[in-house]
C-alpha positions in Angstrom: -6.2 -10.3 9.0 -6.3 -10.9 12.7 -8.8 -13.8 12.6 -9.4 -14.0 16.3 -10.1 -10.3 16.6 -12.4 -10.3 13.5 -14.4 -13.4 14.8 -14.7 -11.8 18.2 -16.5 -8.8 16.7 -18.5 -11.1 14.4 -19.7 -13.3 17.2 -20.6 -10.2 19.3 -22.8 -9.3 16.3 -24.3 -12.8 16.2 -25.6 -12.2 19.7 -27.5 -9.3 18.4 -28.8 -11.4 15.5 -29.9 -14.1 18.0 -28.0 -16.8 16.3 -29.2 -20.2 17.7 -25.9 -20.6 19.6 -26.3 -17.3 21.4 -29.8 -17.6 22.9 -29.7 -18.4 26.7 -31.5 -21.3 28.2 -34.8 -20.7 30.0 -35.6 -20.5 33.7 -37.5 -23.7 33.3 -34.5 -25.5 31.9 -32.4 -24.4 34.9 -35.1 -25.4 37.4 -35.3 -28.9 35.8 -31.5 -29.2 35.9 -31.5 -28.5 39.6 -33.8 -31.5 39.9 -31.5 -33.7 37.9 -33.4 -33.4 34.6 -31.1 -32.0 32.1 -29.4 -32.4 28.8 -27.0 -30.4 26.6 -26.3 -30.3 22.9 -22.9 -29.8 21.3 -24.3 -30.1 17.7 -27.6 -28.8 16.4 -30.0 -31.6 17.4 -28.9 -34.7 19.3 -28.3 -34.4 23.1 -25.1 -35.8 24.4 -25.8 -39.2 26.0 -26.1 -38.9 29.8 -23.9 -42.0 30.2 -21.0 -39.9 28.8 -21.1 -37.8 31.9 -19.8 -38.6 35.4 -21.6 -37.4 38.5 -21.5 -33.6 38.1 -21.8 -32.7 41.8 -18.6 -30.7 42.7 -16.9 -31.5 39.4 -14.7 -28.9 37.8 -16.0 -28.3 34.2 -14.6 -26.2 31.4 -17.0 -25.1 28.7 -14.4 -24.5 26.0 -15.4 -21.9 23.3 -18.9 -22.4 24.7 -20.3 -19.0 25.5 -23.9 -18.2 24.9 -25.7 -19.0 28.1 -26.4 -22.6 27.1 -24.2 -25.5 28.2 -22.5 -23.7 31.1 -25.7 -22.7 33.1 -27.2 -26.2 32.7 -24.1 -27.9 34.0 -23.8 -25.4 36.8 -27.4 -25.9 37.8 -26.7 -29.7 37.8 -24.0 -29.2 40.4 -20.8 -28.6 38.6 -18.2 -25.9 39.2 -18.2 -24.3 35.8 -15.7 -22.1 33.9 -16.7 -20.9 30.5 -14.1 -19.6 28.1 -15.0 -17.8 24.9 -13.5 -15.3 22.4 -16.7 -13.1 22.4 -17.5 -10.8 25.3 -21.1 -10.7 24.3 -21.3 -14.5 24.3 -19.9 -14.5 27.8 -22.4 -11.8 28.8 -25.1 -14.3 28.0 -23.7 -16.7 30.6 -23.4 -14.0 33.1 -27.0 -13.0 32.4 -28.3 -16.5 33.2 -26.0 -16.8 36.2 -27.4 -13.6 37.7 -31.0 -14.4 36.7 -31.0 -17.9 38.2 -28.4 -17.4 41.1 -25.7 -19.6 39.6 -22.0 -19.4 40.0 -20.2 -19.4 36.7 -16.6 -18.2 36.1 -16.3 -16.5 32.7 -12.9 -16.1 30.9 -12.4 -14.2 27.6 -9.7 -16.0 25.7 -8.5 -18.1 22.8 -9.5 -21.8 22.7 -6.1 -22.6 21.3 -4.2 -20.8 24.2 -5.4 -21.7 27.7 -2.2 -20.4 29.3 -4.3 -18.6 32.0 -5.6 -22.0 33.2 -3.5 -24.4 35.3 -2.4 -27.9 34.3 -4.8 -30.7 35.3 -7.4 -28.3 36.7 -10.6 -29.7 35.2 -12.4 -33.0 35.3 -14.6 -32.5 32.2 -14.4 -30.3 29.1 -17.4 -29.7 26.9 -16.6 -28.2 23.5 -19.5 -27.5 21.1 -19.1 -26.8 17.4 -16.7 -23.9 17.6 -13.2 -24.9 16.4 -14.4 -24.2 12.9 -13.5 -20.6 13.8 -9.8 -21.2 14.3 -7.3 -21.8 11.5 -5.5 -24.7 13.3 -7.3 -27.1 15.5 -4.4 -29.2 16.9 -3.4 -26.6 19.5 -7.0 -26.7 20.8 -6.6 -30.5 21.5 -3.2 -30.0 23.1 -4.4 -27.3 25.4 -7.5 -29.3 26.4 -5.3 -32.3 27.2 -3.0 -30.2 29.4 -5.8 -28.6 31.5 -7.7 -31.9 31.9 -7.0 -34.2 34.9 -6.0 -37.8 34.2 -9.1 -39.9 33.7 -11.1 -36.8 32.7 -13.2 -36.5 29.5 -13.4 -34.2 26.6 -16.8 -34.0 24.9 -16.3 -32.3 21.5 -18.6 -31.5 18.6 -17.3 -30.4 15.2 -18.4 -30.1 11.6 -17.9 -32.9 9.1 -15.4 -31.4 6.7 -17.4 -32.6 3.7 -19.9 -29.8 4.2 -17.3 -27.3 2.8 -17.0 -29.0 -0.6 -20.1 -27.5 -2.2 -21.4 -24.4 -3.9 -24.3 -23.5 -1.6 -25.3 -20.4 -3.6 -26.0 -22.8 -6.5 -27.7 -25.2 -4.2 -30.0 -22.5 -2.8 -31.0 -21.4 -6.4 -31.3 -24.9 -8.0 -31.3 -27.6 -5.3 -28.2 -29.0 -7.0 -25.2 -29.9 -4.8 -22.1 -29.3 -6.9 -18.5 -29.7 -5.6 -16.7 -26.3 -5.8 -13.9 -26.2 -3.1 -11.0 -28.4 -2.2 -10.4 -29.5 1.4 -9.3 -28.3 3.8 -11.5 -25.2 3.2 -10.8 -21.7 4.5 -13.0 -18.5 4.1 -9.7 -16.7 3.9 -7.9 -18.6 1.1 -10.7 -20.7 -0.7 -12.9 -17.7 -1.6 -12.2 -15.1 -4.2 -11.5 -11.6 -2.9 -15.0 -10.6 -4.0 -16.7 -13.5 -2.3 -14.7 -13.0 0.9 -15.6 -9.3 0.9 -19.3 -10.2 0.8 -18.8 -12.3 3.9 -16.9 -9.5 5.6 -19.5 -6.8 4.6 -22.2 -8.9 6.2 -20.2 -9.4 9.3 -20.3 -13.2 9.2 -17.7 -15.1 11.2 -14.9 -16.6 9.1 -14.7 -20.4 9.1 -12.1 -23.1 8.5 -12.7 -26.7 7.8 -10.3 -29.2 9.4 -9.4 -32.6 8.2 -10.6 -35.7 10.1 -7.0 -36.4 10.6 -6.7 -33.2 12.6 -10.0 -33.4 14.3 -9.9 -37.1 15.4 -6.3 -38.0 14.8 -5.3 -34.7 16.5 -7.0 -35.9 19.7 -5.3 -39.3 19.5 -1.9 -37.7 18.9 -1.9 -35.7 22.1 -2.8 -38.7 24.1 -6.6 -38.9 24.2 -8.4 -42.3 23.8 -11.7 -41.9 22.0 -14.4 -43.9 23.8 -17.6 -42.5 22.2 -18.8 -41.3 18.8 -22.0 -40.2 17.1 -23.2 -38.1 14.2 -25.8 -35.4 13.9 -27.5 -33.0 11.4 -29.7 -29.9 11.6 -33.3 -30.5 12.4 -36.0 -30.8 9.8 -36.9 -27.1 10.2 -33.4 -26.1 8.9 -32.8 -25.8 5.1 -29.8 -28.2 5.1 -29.8 -29.9 1.7 -26.7 -31.9 2.4 -28.3 -33.5 5.5 -30.7 -35.3 3.1 -27.7 -37.4 2.1 -25.3 -37.6 5.1 -24.8 -36.5 8.7 -23.0 -33.1 8.8 -21.7 -33.0 12.4 -19.6 -35.3 14.6 -19.3 -35.7 18.4 -16.5 -37.5 20.2 -15.9 -38.5 23.8 -12.2 -38.7 24.6 -10.5 -39.7 27.8 -7.1 -38.4 29.0 -5.0 -41.5 29.8 -1.3 -40.6 29.3 1.1 -37.8 29.2 1.0 -35.3 26.3 2.9 -36.3 23.2 2.0 -33.3 21.0 4.9 -31.4 19.5 
């Protein structure tokens, strides 16, 4: 299966379903951002701390696998020069919609988060990367490419899933409220599910997901030369039916700084 092609179509479909990560920000949010009152989220609930951001005026920002008309328009309205890269044309269309609606300049690029060959070395001052690397089988090339296109001293702000969320049988949990371990980590919709289970996902058009170890998520950033300078955890809000969040945070956000030459190989 061509995972990238499949997930491109699946995320185009999620736009039609109004998945929470596909709904553009409001005119009011853009107007507030122009006045310096703004925030973005990379995980479901907690805003990224403002102290993690440099002054955005004139900054070159890459919103990596971040289509949907959310982070990119806010940062553009706050003064940044924003490029948003995403695998889904419909997600990018959401960013273009907000840009046209609110007279913003946003560059949109259809591409693979693990292959930024169309972008020059050291061309961005800041990268924001919401929970999206769950849709690629191998996360380490994502970190290597982010490091390459980031200028020295620049920051990568990345949200990702805690891999523990993939351990459990959620069909059972939905029926009984019981969390029972079912899958070994790292999890993959392609290899961890039975053929029948996977076909149900495909028939519904859901994007295919892959867990990644913390060694690859956090260690992978360190291995390419990043230094992690910020960390917090998050979960879905109370309105979401997330039984595991009653016991542990289910998302992680890191702030990483580029301080040395790439050592990834």
